[in-house]
C-alpha positions as CSV (number, residue, x, y, z in Angstrom):
1,M,127.2,38.1,137.3
2,Y,125.3,40.5,135.3
3,Q,121.8,38.6,133.6
4,N,123.3,38.9,130.0
5,Q,126.2,36.9,131.1
6,E,123.9,34.4,132.8
7,I,122.1,34.4,129.1
8,G,125.9,33.8,127.6
9,K,127.0,30.8,130.0
10,W,123.5,29.0,129.8
11,G,123.4,29.0,125.8
12,E,126.9,27.9,125.7
13,C,125.9,24.9,128.4
14,V,123.1,23.9,125.6
15,A,125.2,24.6,122.6
16,V,127.4,21.8,123.9
17,K,124.9,19.3,124.8
18,F,124.1,20.1,120.9
19,L,127.6,19.3,119.4
20,E,127.9,16.4,122.0
21,E,124.6,14.9,120.8
22,N,125.7,15.7,116.9
23,D,128.8,13.3,117.3
24,Y,131.3,16.3,117.8
25,E,134.2,15.9,120.7
26,I,134.1,19.3,123.0
27,I,138.0,19.8,123.8
28,D,137.9,23.1,125.2
29,R,135.7,25.6,126.5
30,N,136.2,29.4,127.0
31,F,139.6,28.9,125.8
32,R,141.5,32.6,126.3
33,C,144.7,33.8,125.3
34,R,146.4,37.5,124.7
35,Q,145.3,37.0,121.2
36,G,141.8,36.4,122.4
37,E,138.8,34.0,123.2
38,I,136.9,31.2,121.5
39,D,133.6,29.8,123.4
40,I,134.0,26.3,122.6
41,V,136.7,24.5,120.2
42,A,135.6,21.3,119.4
43,K,136.5,18.4,116.9
44,N,134.8,15.6,114.6
45,K,135.9,13.2,111.9
46,E,137.4,16.2,109.5
47,Y,137.9,19.3,111.3
48,I,139.2,21.1,114.3
49,I,136.1,23.6,114.8
50,F,136.4,27.0,116.5
51,I,132.8,28.1,117.5
52,E,131.6,31.1,118.6
53,V,128.2,30.9,120.6
54,K,125.8,34.0,120.5
55,T,122.6,34.0,122.9
56,R,119.6,36.1,122.5
57,S,116.5,36.5,124.0
58,Y,115.2,38.7,121.7
59,I,116.2,39.9,117.8
60,F,115.3,44.2,118.5
61,F,119.3,44.6,117.6
62,G,119.4,41.8,114.8
63,N,120.4,38.5,114.7
64,P,123.3,36.7,117.0
65,V,125.5,36.4,114.3
66,E,125.8,39.7,113.5
67,A,127.3,40.1,116.6
68,V,130.5,38.8,115.6
69,D,132.3,41.4,113.7
70,K,135.6,41.9,111.5
71,R,137.4,42.2,114.6
72,K,135.8,39.7,116.6
73,K,136.4,37.4,113.8
74,K,140.1,38.6,113.8
75,N,140.4,38.0,117.5
76,I,138.9,34.3,116.9
77,Y,141.7,33.1,114.7
78,H,144.5,34.6,116.6
79,A,143.5,32.8,119.7
80,A,142.8,29.9,117.1
81,K,146.2,29.9,115.7
82,Y,147.6,30.1,119.6
83,F,145.3,27.3,120.3
84,L,147.0,24.8,117.4
85,H,149.9,25.8,118.6
86,I,150.4,24.9,121.7
87,N,148.9,21.7,121.3
88,K,150.9,20.7,118.5
89,L,147.6,20.3,116.3
90,E,148.9,23.0,112.8
91,E,148.5,20.4,110.7
92,C,144.5,19.5,111.4
93,F,142.0,21.3,109.1
94,V,140.0,23.7,111.0
95,R,137.0,25.3,110.6
96,F,135.1,28.2,112.2
97,D,131.5,28.0,113.0
98,I,128.6,30.2,115.1
99,I,125.9,28.6,116.8
100,E,123.0,31.0,117.7
101,V,120.9,30.4,120.5
102,F,117.6,32.2,120.7
103,I,115.6,31.5,123.8
104,K,111.6,31.5,123.3
105,K,108.9,31.4,125.9
106,N,108.3,27.8,125.6
107,G,112.0,27.0,125.2
108,F,115.1,27.4,122.4
109,K,116.1,27.2,118.7
110,I,119.5,26.3,118.3
111,N,120.9,27.1,114.6
112,H,124.4,26.2,113.7
113,I,126.3,28.1,111.4
114,K,129.3,26.4,109.8
115,Q,132.3,27.4,107.9
116,V,131.6,31.1,108.6
117,W,135.1,32.9,107.5
């Protein structure tokens, strides 16, 4: 596995732990379909939440949230619609979030951005 993929997988694990510690229930991870891929599908009392995780060890090329462009959002949206359909959850309230994981010398920092689009 490439180093960036390993960092990404690690960031997703950190994000899952963060979500669980904050009373989110993880429904699915790495959901893939023809329409796209969703890193984490979670739920809380109000929403089904589709979460894109971006992990960075440096921000030379910008903040992680900036990597979620219009095309990526469109793919996540269509994959989310499919996920809701196959799981008969079309009537649920939905939210799209991004979790940024910043790797630091002595640990990491998480930035949970809710209702991004």
